[in-house]
N, C-alpha and C positions, 0 to 999 in steps of 0.2 A: 049601277054604281052611283050615278049622280043622285038617284032617288034616295038611296041609303044615306048619302051625305046630307041631303036636304033634311031628312028626318032627324038625324043626329046633330045637325048643325055643326058638323066637323069638316073643316076645310084646311087645306095646306096653305100656310101664309106665303106671300109672294117671295119673301126673302129666303124661305126654306127651299122653294122651287129654284131660286137662283143658286143656292149652295149645291143642291143636287145636280144641277146642270153644269155648274162650274167645273166639277171634277171630270166631266167628259170633254171640256173645251180646252183647258190648259193644265199642264202639270210641270213638275220640275224636270222631267225627262225632255219635254218639248224645248225648254230653255237650253238644255245641254246640247241637243241635236244641232240647233242653229248656231250655237256658240262654236261648235266644232267646225261648221262650214265657213263661218265668217269672222270668228274671233271677236274682238271688241267692236268691230263694225256692226255686229248684230244689234247692238243697242240703237244705232242710227236707223237700222232697218225696222226694228220694233216701233220706234217713234213714227217713222214714215207710214208703216202699215196700220198703226193704231188710228191715225187721223184720216188716212185715205182709204182704209179698208175695214178695220175692226168696228169703228163707230157706225159708219153707214151699214155695214153688214148686220150688226145687232139691231139697228133701228128698222131695217127692212124686215127682219124676222119679227120684230115687235108689231109692225104694221100688218104683216100677214097673219100673225097669231090673233091680233085684235079683230081682223076682218072675219077670219074663220074660227072664231072662238068655240064653236060647237063641234068642230071636226076633231077626231081623235087620231088621225094618221099622220099629222105633221106634213112634211113636204110632199108625201105621196098624195094626200088629200088635196093639198093646194094645187098640185099639177093637174089632178083629175078635174077639179072644179074649174080651172082656168083654161084647160086645153083638151078635155075629154078623156074618156076611159082608156083609149089606146095609148096616148102619150102618158097618162097617169100610170099605166102598167110599166112602161119602159123606165119612167122616172123611179118608180118603186123598186124595180128590179136592179137598176144600176146603182141606186143609192144604197140598197141592201148589199149587193155583191162587192161593192167597193169598200165596204167596211171589213171584209174578210181578211185582206192583208194585215189590217190593224189587229184583228183577232189573233192571227198567227203571231204577230209581233208581241202581243200581250202574253200569249202562251209561252213563247220563247223567253220572255222576261221572267215568267214564273220559274223556269228552270235556272236562269241566271241568278235570281234572288236566292233560290234554294242552294245553289252552288256557293254563294258567299256565306250563307249560314253554316253550311257543312264544312267548307274548306278554308274559309277566312280570307279568300282572295278571289280575283276575277279571272284567273287564268283557267277558264273552263276547258279550253282546248287540250290542256295537259291531262285532264281527268276523263275526257270522253271524246270520241270522234264525231264527225258530222252525222253519221248514221244513228248513233245512240241519241244525239241531240234531237234529231227529227222524231225518232221513235218515242222518246219521253214526252215531247211536245204533243204528239198525237195521243199518248196515254192521258195527258191532262184533259184533252177534249172529251174523251170517252168517260172519264171520271165525272166531268161536270154535267154531261148529259144525264148520267145516273143521279147526280145530286139534284138536278132540276126536277127529276121525277120524285125523289125521296122527300125533299123539303117543300116542293111546290112554291119555291121562291121566297117563302116567308123569312126563313133564317138568312137567306142570301141577301135580302133587301136590308136587313139590319146590319149585316157585315159590310155592305157597300156604303152605308151611311157612316159607320165607324171608320172604315178605311179611307173614305174621301176626306172626312174632317181631319183625320190624323195626318194624311199627306199634306193637306193645305197648311196645317199647323207646323209641320216639320220644315216646310219651305219658307214660311214666314220667319221661323226661328233662325234659319240659316242666314237670311237677309239681316235680321236684327243683330246676330252675333258678328256678322261681317263689319257692321258699322261700329259695334262696341270695340272690336279689334283695332279698327282704324283710329278710333279715339284714343286707344292705349298706345298708339305708335307702332303697331305691329307691321311687318314689311308687306309690300305689294309685289306679287310675282311678275306682273307685266310691266315692262318699261319700253318706251315712255308711256306714262299713264296720264295723258293730258287730252284736251279736247280734240286735237288733231288726230290722235290715235283712234278715236271713235268714228272718224269720217272716212268714207270709201275713197280709195285712190283711183279706181277705175270703175266708176259707177255703171257705165254702159257696156262693160265687158260681158261677153256671153256667159262665161263661167260664173260671174257674180250674180247675174240675173237668173241663171238657171237654178240657183239655190232658193229662190223665193217661193217655189211651190211647197217646200217643206214648212215655210211660215204660214201659208194658207192652211195646210194640214194641221198645224199646231193650233190655229186660232178658230177654225170652223167648228161646227157642231152645236151651236147654241139653239138651233132649231129642234134639237133632241128633246127640249123641254115642252114642245108643243103638245104632245099627247097628254100632258098633265093639266092642260087648261081646264079640263072638266072637273078637276079637283080644287079649283080656285073659286072663291066666293064671287069675285067680280073679274072674270078672266080678261075681258076686253080692256079693262083699266089696269089691272094688277100685272098682267103678263109683260107689258112694256116696262114696268118698274123692274121686274126681274132681269130683263135683258140689259137695261142700263146699269144695273148693279154688276152684272157679269162683265160688261165692258170696262168698268172702273177697276174691278179686281184683276182682270187680265192685264190692263195697262200697268198697274202697280207691280204685279208679279214679274212680268217680262222685263220691265225696265230695271228694277232694282235687282232682280235675279241675275240678269246678264252682267250688271255692274259688279255684283258680288263674285261671280265666277272669274272675272278679270283680276280680282284681288288674289285669288287662291291658285289660279292656273296661269302659266305664261302663255298668253294668247298667240305668241309667235312660234311656240314649240309645244303643241298639244299632243297628248298621247294618241296613238293610232286607234286605240279601242275606247276613246272617250265617249262615243255614242252609246256603246254597250255598257261601260262601267263607270262613266263620268260621275253619275249621281252618287255612287258609293265612294269613289275617290274623294269627292267634295266633302262628304261628312267625315271621312277618315282624316282628311287634312285639318278641318276645323276642330275636330275632337282633339287631335294631337296638339294643335296650337294652344288650346285652352286647358291642356293638361288632363284631359278626360280619357286619354288612350283611345281604345276602339269602342267605347260605350255608345257614342253617337252613331258610329258606323252600324253596329248591330241593332240599335234602336230603329234606325232608318231602314235597315234591311228587312226587319220584321214588318215595319209599316209598308214598305214597298211590296212585299209578298202578299200581305193582306189586301192591299189596294189592287194588285194585279189579279188576284183570285176573284175579288168582288167585281172588278171591271169585266173580267172574262165571263162571269156568270150573267151579268146584265147584258153584255154584248151578244152572247149566244142566245139568250132568251128574248131580250127586247127587240133586237133587229129582226129576228125571225118572226116573232109574233106580229110586229107592226106591218111587215111586208105581206105575210100571208093573210092577215085579217083585213087589209085595206085594199087589196088588189082584186079586181073583178075575176071571179073564178073561171070565166071562160077563157082566160089566158094561160091557165096553169093545169098540168096533168092532175088527175084526181088524187093520185098518191100524195102529192105535196100538200093537199088541203086536209088530209086525214088527221084526226085527233085521237089520242088514246083515251082511256077511261078517266084520266085526270084533266082532260081538256087541253093537253099540251100537243102542239104540232110536231109529233115525234119524227116523222119523215123529213120535216123541215130542218130539225136538228141534225139528222144524219146527212142531209144534203149539204148543210153548212160544214159539217165535219169532213165530208168527202172532198169538197172544194178546197178547204184549208189544208187537207192532207196532200193534195196535188201541188199546192203552192209551196208547202214545206219540202216536198220531194224535189221540186225544181230548184229550190234554194240549195239543196244538197249537191247540185252540180258545181257550186262554188267551192274553192279550196279550203277555206277556213270558216269557223263559226262567226267570227267578227265580220267577214265578208257577207255572210248570210244576213246578219243583223243589219248591216249598212244597206244592203240591197233592198230589204223589206221596207226600210224607212224611205229610200228613194222611190220605191213603188207606191207607197202611201202618198208621197209628194206629187204623184202623177194622177192616180185614180181618185183621190179625195177631192182635189180641185175640180176635176171633171164632173163629179157628182154634185158639187156645190153650184155648178152652172145652172142646174135645174131650179134652184131656189131663185136665182136672179131672173131666169126666164119667166117663172111663174109671176114674179113681182112685175115684170114688164107687161105681161099680158093682163094682169089685174088692173094696172093703171091705164092701159090702153083701152080697156072696156070697163072702166070703173062704174058706169051707169048700170051694169048688170048685177052688181053686188051691193050689199048693205054698206052704209057709211060706218067705218069703225070709230070707236071712241078715241083711239089714238091714230093720228095720221102723220106719217113721215113725209113731209113736203106736200103742201096743199096743192100745188100746181101739178096736174097729171103729166103734162108734157115734160116739165123739169124732172119729175120723179122717174119718168120713163128713161130719160137720158142718163140719170144716175144709175139706174138699173142696167142700162146698156154698158156704161163704163165698168161697172162691177163684173158683168158677164164677160166683157172683152178681156179685161185684165186677168181674170181667173182662168179663162180659156188659154190665153197666151202663156201664162205661167205653167199651166198643166202640160202644154206641148213642149216647152223648154225643159221640163223636168225629165223627159225621156232620156236625156244625156246624163250619165252618172257623174256625180260631183265629188264623191269620196271613194275613189277606187284607184288601184295601181294599173299599169299597162297590161299586166297579166290577166286581170279580171274585167277590164273595161268592155271587151267585146262580148263576153258572156253576159254581163249585167245589161248591156245595151240590148242584146237579143231578148233577154227575159223581160225587159221593160216594155218591149213591143209585143211579145208573145202572150203575156198574161192578160193585159187589157183586151187584146184581140180575142182571146178565149172567152172573156167575160161577155163581150159583145155578141159573139157567135152563140153562146149558150142562152143569152137573153132572147135572141130571135128564134132559137130552137123551141123554146117552151110553148109559145102559141101554136107552132107548127106541129109539135108532138101532140098537143091537146086536140087539135083538129083531126089528126090521124086516129086518135083514140075514139073520138066521137063518130067518125065516119066508118072505121073498120073494127072497132072494139079492141084493137091492140095497135101499138105504134109501129112495130116491126115484126116481120115474119122471120122464117129460118134464114133466108138469103140475106136479109137485112142484118141479122146477127152475125153472119159470116163476114160480111163486109166490114162491120164495126170491129170485129176481132182482128181482122187483117190490118186495118188502119191503126189500131192501138198497138199491135205488135211492131209495125214499122216505126211508129212514134217512139216506142220504148228503145228499139235498137238505135235509132237516130240520136236520142237523148244520151244514151250510154256512150255512143261514139263521139259525141260532140266535145271538143276541147280536151280529149284524153290522149296523151302521147301513146303511140302504138307500142312502144317498148314496155309500157306498164301492163299490157294485157297478159304478160307472162307471169306476173306477180299477183300478190294479194291486194295491191293498192286499189285495184279496180272494184273489188267486191263491195265495199260500203256504198259506192256510187251506183253500182249495178243493183244492189239490194233496194236502194231507195226508189229507183225508177221502176223496178218490178212491183214494189208496193204501190206506187202511184198508178201503175197499169191496172193492178187488181182493184184498186179503189175506183178507177174510172169505169171499169167493167161493172162493178157494183152500182155505181151511180146511174149508168145507162139502164141497167136492169131495174133499178128502183123506179125510174120515171117512165119506163116503157112497158111495164107489165100490163096485162089486160085491164083496161080502164072501166070495165062494166061489172066485174064480179068481185065480191069480197072486199070492197072498199067503202067505208062509211065516210063520206065527205062532209066537211063542216058546212 
């Protein structure tokens, strides 16, 4: 790839890399989510996080990218270079698998966007139940795996560029129209709307601090641009420019975006479904205020749908390719490294889909679609910060052993000791916020226990599966197959027990006589079948009929 670029003298400019990466870092949705949790105080938190987190975060990524400008695996490569192959595998695994709740969230958003286009409102619960919501989301995954094969990503990359630029443009337009409206004397929904209203009243309260994990989730991801360093003319010099541009754009969008939301929504009485439908409500409100009816609403909805579809395609393909291409093959069952005739890691796609299917089925245990949406966001606010800890750990190890690596063109903090302390600060803050995120922040008493249980169960499953992969691989190498007949019998029994337990959890016994249980039962049965298929996929005979990459 790099040789072709050299011959044609065609490189991607650093500001284009910044724009491509920006759409994976922050979006209008991210501003909505945190506004729902904190109201106007979110503006104070954005300022705080910008100076004490976003700026050092991006500069750390810039330093790492400049140091390892020849590496194509991003954080996975950085961890492997600084900590060895084994730690590199676990970093790659957890960084990949913690993206999957976000993939599920994006798939759900596709259904919600389509609902707005078809029905003209966000009351999706009245049009379908939880079971159909999960089934349609799973259908979206299957369709995109087929599209990856059909288009080989060429058309999808064009769509992602158009969708990303359109989304950024719509968000900037919302901010500009807000200030135009204020200049014209239009009313403000939140009162009081003064400096004191933006300041937290109980900064050290557990509930307030537990919402910070979602801010980390909203702002991280700039390291996703690292695999593109090979497409830059002067990566060690230009990559840091891209990261600085991303930091400036993030600061602009979050600060002015939150301010604008406070103008159109009463921060003291926010809709319960704001996280799921708030972006649509915002453009509906501003369109009506300027006499445009629902024109802006439908324009934004189409943009959101295109953006979600493109993002889903990139997430399904990009994260799977980076993980499978950059992890030492001795840690993975041979089936997961298999590629089809088009060079696509097809079993990796199905593994992604299977895990996402299980996550969606678990979400189906919650009573309403809005609860599922909110839980997935809370889950992202847990697993995403945990994955980001790997970045700061790699930076700490790099600065601790700086004599082992080349001197980068861009250096964030010349003193290795001071840089190590900054890395330690970022690692500690991120880890603490991730731990605090386990406790649901946007749930009612009826769903709190279920959400809390799922918040612990899903990350635990991710960790167990991550440790299972090398173990399964070793069994394949030693025995030719991971499990025999008895092993399959034990697995089937455990899955059956898990299905019965999941169905029974949180369901009133009186409901078993009626049909209310069937959607939930169906979801868990589907999850059970998916889990059986997943185990079959990664435990078949590892010596026959598999062409490993």
